[in-house]
All heavy atoms as an XYZ file, in Angstrom:
677
protein
N       0.839     -1.164      0.012
C      -0.006      0.023      0.017
C       0.890      1.245      0.007
O       1.967      1.243      0.610
C      -0.890     -0.023      1.236
C      -1.830      1.120      1.341
S      -3.112      0.976      2.548
C      -2.247      0.464      4.008
N       0.446      2.277     -0.659
C       1.224      3.521     -0.686
C       0.279      4.722     -0.805
O      -0.929      4.607     -1.068
N       0.853      5.902     -0.584
C       0.124      7.163     -0.728
C       1.118      8.233     -1.021
O       2.311      8.112     -0.792
C      -0.688      7.474      0.546
C       0.144      7.363      1.793
C       0.916      8.438      2.236
C       0.135      6.194      2.522
C       1.653      8.318      3.381
C       0.875      6.094      3.683
C       1.672      7.161      4.119
N       0.610      9.353     -1.566
C       1.487     10.512     -1.889
C       1.646     11.386     -0.638
O       0.685     11.516      0.142
C       0.874     11.290     -3.020
C       0.795     10.482     -4.329
C       0.255     11.381     -5.435
N       0.128     10.617     -6.646
C       1.131     10.329     -7.509
N       2.354     10.749     -7.255
N       0.928      9.650     -8.603
N       2.798     12.023     -0.467
C       2.988     12.894      0.690
C       1.946     13.981      0.819
O       1.589     14.339      1.947
C       4.394     13.487      0.417
C       5.069     12.486     -0.420
C       3.999     11.914     -1.315
N       1.438     14.515     -0.280
C       0.444     15.581     -0.191
C      -0.963     15.091      0.236
O      -1.837     15.850      0.518
C       0.304     16.318     -1.517
C      -0.014     15.463     -2.719
C       1.157     14.905     -3.479
O       2.296     14.851     -2.894
O       0.996     14.526     -4.644
N      -1.128     13.758      0.293
C      -2.413     13.165      0.721
C      -2.490     12.917      2.203
O      -3.508     12.512      2.751
C      -2.698     11.876     -0.025
C      -2.937     12.164     -1.531
O      -3.380     13.283     -1.844
O      -2.654     11.261     -2.348
N      -1.384     13.147      2.926
C      -1.359     12.936      4.391
C      -1.829     14.198      5.067
O      -1.476     15.321      4.695
C       0.118     12.631      4.846
C       0.152     12.463      6.382
C       0.629     11.387      4.157
N      -2.655     14.036      6.084
C      -3.138     15.139      6.908
C      -2.871     14.824      8.372
O      -2.798     13.647      8.734
C      -4.644     15.370      6.714
C      -5.026     15.646      5.301
C      -6.571     15.704      5.187
O      -7.294     15.460      6.137
N      -7.014     15.983      4.013
N      -2.733     15.820      9.185
C      -2.705     15.586     10.602
C      -4.156     15.353     11.069
O      -5.062     16.092     10.678
C      -2.148     16.790     11.361
C      -0.658     17.046     11.123
C      -0.216     18.291     11.894
C       0.191     15.862     11.545
N      -4.391     14.282     11.813
C      -5.729     13.987     12.292
C      -6.135     15.026     13.308
O      -5.297     15.544     14.076
C      -5.773     12.577     12.897
N      -7.408     15.388     13.311
C      -7.901     16.448     14.215
C      -8.498     15.896     15.474
O      -9.108     16.632     16.221
C      -8.896     17.313     13.456
C     -10.117     16.539     12.972
O     -10.260     15.346     13.333
O     -10.918     17.109     12.228
N      -8.332     14.598     15.784
C      -8.838     14.043     17.016
C     -10.225     13.417     16.872
O     -10.663     12.692     17.724
N     -10.907     13.727     15.773
C     -12.195     13.110     15.532
C     -12.025     11.934     14.597
O     -11.392     12.064     13.570
C     -13.171     14.139     14.896
C     -13.479     15.319     15.797
C     -14.364     16.292     15.083
N     -13.560     16.875     13.990
C     -13.983     17.812     13.201
N     -15.219     18.248     13.285
N     -13.211     18.303     12.260
N     -12.540     10.815     14.940
C     -12.466      9.617     14.129
C     -13.319      9.819     12.861
O     -14.486     10.257     12.974
C     -12.921      8.394     14.922
O     -12.742      7.246     14.119
N     -12.755      9.502     11.731
C     -13.485      9.634     10.457
C     -13.564      8.299      9.787
O     -12.580      7.586      9.656
C     -12.793     10.644      9.568
C     -12.788     12.052     10.117
C     -12.057     13.047      9.272
N     -12.332     12.854      7.822
C     -11.705     13.496      6.860
N     -10.735     14.332      7.173
N     -11.996     13.303      5.634
N     -14.776      7.960      9.288
C     -14.980      6.704      8.669
C     -14.353      6.600      7.267
O     -14.138      5.518      6.756
C     -16.473      6.401      8.521
N     -13.986      7.724      6.672
C     -13.447      7.735      5.338
C     -11.915      7.802      5.306
O     -11.345      7.941      4.205
C     -14.005      8.882      4.499
C     -13.622     10.249      5.082
O     -13.306     10.362      6.281
O     -13.658     11.259      4.321
N     -11.266      7.675      6.465
C      -9.815      7.800      6.544
C      -9.156      6.697      7.324
O      -9.756      6.190      8.276
C      -9.410      9.133      7.228
S      -9.733     10.595      6.272
N      -7.965      6.334      6.898
C      -7.121      5.454      7.745
C      -6.288      6.360      8.607
O      -5.798      7.401      8.138
C      -6.211      4.617      6.811
N      -6.137      6.009      9.870
C      -5.346      6.817     10.807
C      -4.273      5.939     11.453
O      -4.433      4.745     11.654
C      -6.222      7.413     11.884
C      -7.226      8.437     11.369
C      -8.036      9.054     12.452
O      -7.908      8.665     13.651
O      -8.799     10.002     12.150
N      -3.142      6.589     11.764
C      -2.026      5.905     12.427
C      -1.241      6.920     13.205
O      -1.293      8.115     12.934
C      -1.186      5.176     11.419
S      -0.393      6.270     10.228
N      -0.460      6.451     14.203
C       0.414      7.304     14.956
C       1.839      7.142     14.419
O       2.291      6.028     14.122
C       0.448      6.903     16.440
C      -0.879      7.216     17.123
O      -1.420      8.318     16.878
O      -1.374      6.380     17.870
N       2.546      8.266     14.284
C       3.922      8.261     13.818
C       4.742      9.268     14.581
O       4.187     10.196     15.191
C       3.966      8.572     12.329
N       6.047      9.084     14.542
C       6.961     10.000     15.265
C       7.658     10.891     14.259
O       8.226     10.447     13.258
C       8.040      9.200     16.055
O       7.317      8.313     16.961
C       8.943     10.094     16.820
N       7.618     12.223     14.526
C       8.334     13.192     13.691
C       9.827     13.024     13.840
O      10.335     12.993     14.942
C       7.926     14.631     14.062
C       8.689     15.648     13.256
C       6.404     14.824     13.928
N      10.536     12.888     12.715
C      11.969     12.755     12.762
C      12.694     13.997     12.242
O      13.567     14.539     12.916
C      12.406     11.504     11.965
C      11.863     10.220     12.573
C      12.745      9.068     12.350
O      13.229      8.888     11.204
O      12.954      8.369     13.318
N      12.315     14.451     11.049
C      12.994     15.603     10.440
C      11.920     16.484      9.792
O      10.972     15.958      9.221
C      14.014     15.168      9.379
C      14.622     16.346      8.665
C      15.087     14.302      9.985
N      12.134     17.761      9.835
C      11.221     18.727      9.164
C      12.057     19.559      8.210
O      13.084     20.122      8.574
C      10.549     19.632     10.189
C       9.802     18.805     11.213
C       9.623     20.639      9.497
C       9.435     19.544     12.471
N      11.600     19.612      6.941
C      12.285     20.447      5.928
C      11.310     21.502      5.474
O      10.278     21.192      4.866
C      12.688     19.528      4.765
C      13.426     20.253      3.688
C      13.809     19.287      2.533
O      13.370     18.119      2.494
N      14.632     19.789      1.628
N      11.631     22.760      5.762
C      10.732     23.871      5.375
C      10.964     24.259      3.905
O      12.082     24.377      3.459
C      10.969     25.054      6.313
C      10.537     24.735      7.715
C      11.491     24.412      8.692
C       9.209     24.751      8.095
C      11.113     24.097      9.976
C       8.817     24.412      9.385
C       9.787     24.124     10.311
O       9.386     23.782     11.595
N       9.857     24.454      3.223
C       9.881     24.813      1.786
C       9.021     26.030      1.481
O       8.225     26.051      0.594
C       9.343     23.615      0.952
C      10.024     22.283      1.156
C       9.232     21.202      0.440
C      11.446     22.324      0.660
N       9.207     27.063      2.263
C       8.421     28.289      2.066
C       7.050     28.107      2.722
O       6.939     28.100      3.936
N       5.992     27.933      1.914
C       4.642     27.819      2.471
C       4.240     26.376      2.783
O       3.082     26.123      3.146
C       3.607     28.471      1.543
C       3.553     27.786      0.228
O       4.450     27.011     -0.166
O       2.534     28.031     -0.525
N       5.143     25.414      2.631
C       4.883     24.040      2.993
C       6.107     23.470      3.687
O       7.152     24.081      3.728
C       4.538     23.125      1.821
C       4.413     23.783      0.478
C       4.065     22.831     -0.601
O       2.873     22.484     -0.758
O       4.960     22.416     -1.335
N       5.904     22.269      4.224
C       7.003     21.569      4.864
C       6.912     20.109      4.547
O       5.858     19.537      4.443
C       6.985     21.792      6.400
C       5.711     21.339      7.053
C       5.619     21.715      8.509
O       6.583     21.801      9.214
N       4.420     21.967      9.019
N       8.096     19.484      4.329
C       8.145     18.035      4.228
C       8.474     17.530      5.591
O       9.466     17.935      6.202
C       9.213     17.618      3.232
C       8.967     17.919      1.758
C      10.106     17.420      0.893
C       7.636     17.243      1.309
N       7.663     16.609      6.082
C       7.861     16.041      7.421
C       8.166     14.565      7.244
O       7.383     13.827      6.675
C       6.608     16.254      8.292
C       6.849     15.688      9.697
C       6.227     17.699      8.339
N       9.344     14.149      7.729
C       9.774     12.788      7.665
C       9.400     12.144      8.971
O       9.770     12.633     10.059
C      11.275     12.687      7.407
C      11.628     13.276      6.057
C      11.829     14.626      5.919
C      11.747     12.462      4.935
C      12.135     15.202      4.693
C      12.089     13.020      3.704
C      12.266     14.376      3.600
O      12.581     14.914      2.356
N       8.639     11.057      8.931
C       8.090     10.445     10.134
C       8.459      8.959     10.129
O       8.682      8.312      9.099
C       6.550     10.569     10.142
C       6.001     12.007     10.052
C       5.209     12.152      8.826
C       5.254     12.321     11.303
N       8.473      8.400     11.333
C       8.729      6.988     11.540
C       7.409      6.328     11.917
O       6.793      6.702     12.923
C       9.801      6.765     12.605
C      10.309      5.396     12.687
C      11.200      5.121     11.462
C      12.251      4.118     11.801
N      13.202      3.938     10.793
N       6.973      5.362     11.132
C       5.777      4.625     11.392
C       6.170      3.153     11.512
O       6.513      2.523     10.549
C       4.754      4.797     10.251
C       3.493      3.923     10.299
C       2.680      4.283     11.540
C       2.676      4.153      9.039
N       6.204      2.700     12.760
C       6.781      1.369     13.109
C       8.188      1.308     12.558
O       9.016      2.059     13.010
C       5.878      0.272     12.548
C       4.514      0.264     13.198
C       3.652     -0.913     12.740
N       2.286     -0.748     13.166
C       1.317     -0.243     12.396
N       1.606      0.118     11.188
N       0.130     -0.123     12.870
N       8.492      0.481     11.609
C       9.864      0.361     11.038
C      10.008      1.082      9.721
O      11.041      0.917      9.050
C      10.257     -1.108     10.904
C      10.394     -1.802     12.227
O      10.719     -1.108     13.206
O      10.171     -3.013     12.270
N       8.980      1.786      9.294
C       8.984      2.467      7.975
C       9.148      3.963      8.112
O       8.559      4.570      9.061
C       7.726      2.151      7.241
C       7.495      0.666      6.902
C       8.525      0.149      5.916
O       8.923      0.870      5.008
O       8.905     -1.028      6.067
N       9.811      4.586      7.200
C       9.834      6.070      7.118
C       8.773      6.497      6.135
O       8.689      5.946      5.013
C      11.220      6.524      6.672
C      11.294      8.038      6.642
C      12.650      8.553      6.183
O      12.826      8.710      4.956
O      13.509      8.755      7.028
N       7.980      7.476      6.488
C       7.024      8.034      5.556
C       7.260      9.558      5.501
O       7.863     10.119      6.368
C       5.561      7.694      5.964
C       5.249      8.283      7.371
C       5.322      6.224      5.936
C       3.766      8.132      7.739
N       6.742     10.155      4.451
C       6.896     11.581      4.240
C       5.520     12.201      4.075
O       4.659     11.664      3.347
C       7.760     11.874      2.979
C       7.882     13.378      2.772
C       9.095     11.209      3.098
N       5.295     13.337      4.764
C       4.052     14.087      4.630
C       4.386     15.466      4.149
O       5.370     16.078      4.607
C       3.350     14.132      5.953
N       3.572     15.998      3.264
C       3.747     17.376      2.753
C       2.611     18.160      3.389
O       1.442     17.988      3.051
C       3.637     17.372      1.259
C       4.032     18.698      0.643
C       3.980     18.522     -0.882
C       4.526     19.687     -1.627
N       4.458     19.452     -3.092
N       2.961     19.055      4.365
C       1.965     19.757      5.132
C       2.144     21.249      5.090
O       3.255     21.716      4.812
C       2.088     19.316      6.628
C       1.899     17.818      6.899
C       2.295     17.530      8.318
C       0.477     17.421      6.657
N       1.103     22.049      5.355
C       1.296     23.491      5.439
C       2.167     23.845      6.623
O       2.186     23.136      7.627
C      -0.139     24.041      5.655
C      -1.017     22.838      5.836
C      -0.268     21.614      5.589
N       2.875     24.966      6.519
C       3.808     25.377      7.593
C       3.044     25.817      8.879
O       3.634     25.887      9.903
C       4.814     26.470      7.175
C       5.739     25.952      6.136
C       4.072     27.714      6.685
N       1.747     26.072      8.745
C       0.957     26.468      9.913
C       0.896     25.334     10.938
O       0.641     25.571     12.078
C      -0.412     26.911      9.497
C      -0.487     28.208      8.698
C      -0.130     28.003      7.255
O      -0.213     26.869      6.724
O       0.241     29.000      6.602
N       1.094     24.122     10.505
C       1.111     22.954     11.413
C       2.468     22.931     12.087
O       3.474     22.575     11.470
C       0.895     21.646     10.614
C      -0.365     21.585      9.810
C      -1.591     21.451     10.711
O      -1.474     21.272     11.932
O      -2.715     21.511     10.096
N       2.502     23.361     13.345
C       3.791     23.439     14.059
C       4.147     22.055     14.599
O       3.408     21.491     15.396
C       3.729     24.467     15.224
C       5.008     24.599     15.921
N       6.095     25.241     15.343
C       5.392     24.195     17.131
C       7.088     25.198     16.215
N       6.707     24.539     17.314
N       5.252     21.510     14.138
C       5.720     20.199     14.574
C       7.132     20.266     15.131
O       7.903     21.138     14.781
C       5.716     19.226     13.380
C       4.346     19.054     12.698
C       4.526     18.346     11.388
C       3.418     18.312     13.611
N       7.396     19.357     16.028
C       8.727     19.259     16.664
C       9.298     17.871     16.489
O       8.562     16.887     16.634
C       8.629     19.563     18.176
C       8.171     20.937     18.527
C       9.241     21.979     18.337
O      10.422     21.595     18.420
O       8.923     23.150     18.087
N      10.598     17.746     16.156
C      11.198     16.399     16.105
C      10.998     15.659     17.424
O      11.103     16.244     18.517
C      12.670     16.698     15.864
C      12.673     18.040     15.181
C      11.533     18.792     15.833
N      10.664     14.389     17.327
C      10.450     13.556     18.480
C       8.968     13.478     18.891
O       8.595     12.616     19.672
N       8.142     14.376     18.373
C       6.725     14.393     18.719
C       5.980     13.231     18.082
O       6.280     12.889     16.953
C       6.110     15.725     18.333
N       5.010     12.647     18.799
C       4.126     11.649     18.240
C       2.865     12.365     17.708
O       2.290     13.195     18.453
C       3.734     10.591     19.285
C       4.859      9.805     19.813
C       5.143      8.517     19.123
N       3.996      7.644     18.955
C       3.983      6.680     18.047
N       4.990      6.480     17.253
N       2.951      5.916     17.932
N       2.481     12.094     16.492
C       1.280     12.711     15.934
C       0.444     11.684     15.250
O       0.941     10.705     14.675
C       1.692     13.774     14.891
C       2.462     14.971     15.444
C       1.705     15.701     16.580
N       0.442     16.274     16.192
C       0.231     17.501     15.821
N       1.240     18.339     15.800
N      -0.963     17.902     15.487
N      -0.866     11.871     15.237
C      -1.767     11.026     14.541
C      -1.977     11.548     13.121
O      -2.237     12.739     12.946
C      -3.121     10.939     15.246
C      -4.063      9.924     14.623
C      -5.311      9.732     15.459
C      -5.100      8.949     16.687
N      -4.766      7.541     16.540
N      -1.778     10.702     12.152
C      -1.919     11.043     10.736
C      -3.175     10.409     10.164
O      -3.622      9.389     10.628
C      -0.713     10.564      9.959
C       0.638     10.998     10.505
C       1.737     10.314      9.679
C       0.797     12.484     10.456
N      -3.700     11.019      9.123
C      -4.879     10.491      8.409
C      -4.636     10.565      6.931
O      -4.095     11.517      6.416
C      -6.081     11.281      8.823
N      -5.087      9.517      6.244
C      -5.074      9.478      4.767
C      -6.426      8.930      4.353
O      -6.863      7.895      4.812
C      -3.957      8.558      4.229
C      -3.993      8.549      2.673
C      -2.595      9.027      4.698
N      -7.109      9.628      3.455
C      -8.381      9.200      2.950
C      -8.261      7.857      2.235
O      -7.280      7.647      1.506
C      -8.989     10.219      1.991
N      -9.183      6.974      2.486
C      -9.114      5.627      1.842
C      -8.989      5.750      0.299
O      -8.286      4.957     -0.308
C     -10.347      4.770      2.205
C     -10.333      4.286      3.621
C     -11.384      4.603      4.478
C      -9.261      3.520      4.100
C     -11.365      4.134      5.801
C      -9.247      3.051      5.425
C     -10.291      3.374      6.228
O     -10.271      2.951      7.527
N      -9.682      6.712     -0.280
C      -9.650      6.887     -1.734
C      -8.250      7.290     -2.242
O      -7.978      7.196     -3.439
C     -10.709      7.841     -2.198
C     -10.526      9.255     -1.701
C     -11.737     10.124     -2.114
N     -11.717     11.374     -1.422
C     -10.880     12.388     -1.664
N     -10.015     12.302     -2.630
N     -10.937     13.510     -0.970
N      -7.386      7.711     -1.318
C      -5.996      8.104     -1.685
C      -4.956      7.006     -1.390
O      -3.813      7.180     -1.687
C      -5.604      9.381     -0.918
C      -6.467     10.560     -1.222
C      -6.220     11.052     -2.641
C      -6.977     12.357     -2.851
N      -6.626     12.948     -4.110
N      -5.417      5.895     -0.834
C      -4.503      4.748     -0.591
C      -4.444      3.839     -1.794
O      -5.467      3.379     -2.249
C      -4.987      3.951      0.655
C      -4.950      4.664      1.981
C      -5.604      3.830      3.067
C      -3.518      4.992      2.376
N      -3.260      3.648     -2.296
C      -3.051      2.837     -3.517
C      -2.490      1.469     -3.156
O      -1.566      1.358     -2.343
C      -2.090      3.533     -4.449
C      -2.555      4.917     -4.844
N      -3.456      5.126     -5.864
C      -2.302      6.125     -4.331
C      -3.696      6.429     -5.958
N      -3.026      7.032     -5.014
N      -3.054      0.444     -3.743
C      -2.645     -0.930     -3.467
C      -1.703     -1.420     -4.589
O      -1.950     -1.101     -5.753
C      -3.828     -1.854     -3.342
C      -4.812     -1.524     -2.244
C      -6.040     -2.444     -2.323
C      -4.130     -1.621     -0.898
N      -0.667     -2.150     -4.189
C       0.306     -2.721     -5.153
C       0.509     -4.178     -4.841
O       0.457     -4.608     -3.685
C       1.644     -1.974     -5.024
C       1.583     -0.507     -5.337
C       1.280      0.393     -4.337
C       1.750     -0.059     -6.621
C       1.216      1.764     -4.611
C       1.684      1.283     -6.904
C       1.426      2.208     -5.919
N       0.764     -4.961     -5.870
C       1.122     -6.369     -5.677
C       2.475     -6.420     -5.035
O       3.432     -5.784     -5.515
C       1.124     -7.080     -7.034
C       1.455     -8.533     -6.886
O       0.519     -9.345     -6.709
O       2.661     -8.869     -6.985
N       2.602     -7.177     -3.961
C       3.845     -7.220     -3.179
C       5.001     -7.817     -3.980
O       6.128     -7.404     -3.805
C       3.642     -8.030     -1.915
N       4.752     -8.742     -4.870
C       5.812     -9.382     -5.636
C       6.212     -8.642     -6.873
O       7.403     -8.417     -7.127
C       5.412    -10.826     -5.986
C       5.423    -11.742     -4.753
C       5.126    -13.157     -5.115
O       5.448    -13.559     -6.268
O       4.579    -13.870     -4.288
N       5.217     -8.227     -7.654
C       5.535     -7.579     -8.927
C       5.600     -6.062     -8.871
O       6.191     -5.408     -9.737
C       4.474     -7.967     -9.965
O       3.186     -7.391     -9.642
N       4.952     -5.449     -7.861
C       4.883     -4.026     -7.760
C       3.828     -3.387     -8.644
O       3.690     -2.167     -8.690
N       3.021     -4.188     -9.297
C       1.981     -3.687    -10.204
C       0.869     -3.047     -9.357
O       0.448     -3.575     -8.367
C       1.410     -4.871    -11.045
C       0.191     -4.443    -11.823
C       2.462     -5.401    -11.960
N       0.417     -1.889     -9.836
C      -0.669     -1.157     -9.163
C      -1.993     -1.935     -9.319
O      -2.323     -2.363    -10.385
C      -0.817      0.250     -9.737
N      -2.702     -2.100     -8.204
C      -3.958     -2.843     -8.217
C      -5.179     -1.941     -8.084
O      -6.309     -2.380     -8.248
C      -3.933     -3.872     -7.042
C      -2.813     -4.875     -7.060
C      -2.876     -5.698     -5.787
C      -2.908     -5.757     -8.286
N      -4.988     -0.693     -7.736
C      -6.098      0.231     -7.571
C      -6.069      0.897     -6.220
O      -5.075      0.801     -5.486
N      -7.182      1.492     -5.847
C      -7.237      2.189     -4.538
C      -8.039      1.308     -3.534
O      -8.721      0.394     -3.938
C      -7.902      3.550     -4.664
O      -9.245      3.399     -5.114
C      -7.126      4.475     -5.582
N      -7.969      1.686     -2.296
C      -8.663      0.951     -1.260
C     -10.168      1.186     -1.361
O     -10.956      0.272     -1.174
C      -8.168      1.370      0.154
C      -9.008      0.784      1.242
C      -6.735      0.981      0.334
N     -10.551      2.419     -1.656
C     -12.016      2.755     -1.710
C     -12.632      2.261     -2.995
O     -12.070      2.070     -3.962
C     -12.184      4.245     -1.589
């Protein structure tokens, strides 16, 4: 399964039926003017989120992330062929 960095949002604390949510740890923040690339650790995987700079984050912080199911892409584990979206 995969998703694009721009499809990641910080969860607002309300559970949503149309999103997958997970907790991740902020590792590195790279500011890009009006956006930021946030490198996070999710279990043993590194993920990247592209977020507005108004979202104030600190390295080491645990944050809940959300990705809409329609933005989650499925791939065959052996061949890497795209299978479609979750929704």
